[in-house]
N, C-alpha and C positions, 0 to 999 in steps of 0.2 A: 311848941317853941320850933320845931322845924318850916314851918309856915314865915312865922319872923324873922327867923335866919335867911330863908330863901328870899326875905321880902328885902332886908337888909343889903344881899348880897346886888341883886339885881338894881337896889337904888344907887348902891354906891358904883356900879359898873356903869348905867346912866351919865350920872356927876361926871366922872372918867372921861364918859366918849363926847358929851359936850364939852368940857373944859376942853380935850385935845382939838377938837373941831373948831371952835371957838378962838381960842389964844392958840394952840399949839408950842413947837418949843421949835426956838432957834439956836442955831448952833454957832458959839461966836468964836473963831479962830486966831490966836495969837498974831499980830505982823510977822514973825520967822516964818510959820507954816503957810502962810498964804501963795497959790502956785502962781507961778508967772503967765503972763497972759500972751505970750506967745510959744507955741509947741517947735518952731522950725529952729532947729540949730544956728549958732552964732555964724557967718563967713569965716572963715580960716584966718586969722592973723598973722600978719608976717613973721613972728619969731614964731609960731609952731611949725611954720612952712620954711623958712629957714634953719631950722635945726641940722647942724650937721650929723652921717655925711649923707648928701643929698647923689643918690644914683640918675637925676634928670637936672636937663638944663633952663626948661621953660615952663611952663602949667599953661594949659588951654582949658577953657570955657566950654563944658558941651551940653547944648540941651536932651537931654535924653529922651527917644521916641519910645514907641511902642516896640517890644521884643528884641531891645539894646539890652547886652549885658556892659559890665567896665570891658572883659575880654574882647569884645567884639569891636566895641569903640577903642581901645588901645590899638587892634590890627586896623581897622582905616584909620587911623591919626599916623601909623608906622608902616603904611602901605604892604603890613605883614612880614616884613624886616625888621626884627627885634630880638636882641639874647640875653634876654633878661630873662630869669625864670617866672613864674607867674604868682609865687611865693613874694618877691619884690615887689612884682608891679601891684597887687592887691595892695601889700603896704604900703607903697607910694601913695595907691589914690588914697587911704584910710587915712595918712598923714595929712595928705591936701585937702579932707573932707571930713573934720573930726566928726565922731557921732554919728558916721552913718558907715554902716553894714554894705558892702558888695554888693551882697547877693540880694539885696533889699533896695535899686534903685526906684525911683517916683516917677514916673513920664511927664513929661515936659516940666521937669524941674530940671537948672544948671548945675553942674560938675564939674569942680577942675578935673583933667587930667592929666601926668607929666606926659611930658615928650622929650625922649632920649635921642640924645646924639648920637650919632653912629660911631666917633673915636670910642665914645662912655663903651658903649655897645662891644666891643672889639675888644676890650680888656685883656 
């Protein structure tokens, strides 16, 4: 009796393996669950950029190089002369680049940086 039970178990295992390898299983996702084709976040829309209150007058596109950080680029843009807090600058950077963390910039990618006016910074 044990031999017959073992024979049935091996037979079912072989049939199962054969069917899995030849036919396989397919996963059909509904249209609502399909992943987007692009991982890149869309460019910031004008509605997001113009939400008041803005501390900056202009936005400057900058291509990031190796070793650049948000703060080092901000320092270069303002020649080391800016009077805003780091939190404000990082918030403005995120407002211009939705979905981008300031601590994880990608090399050779273009990001928008706020350009502050001297009169505004000295309030």
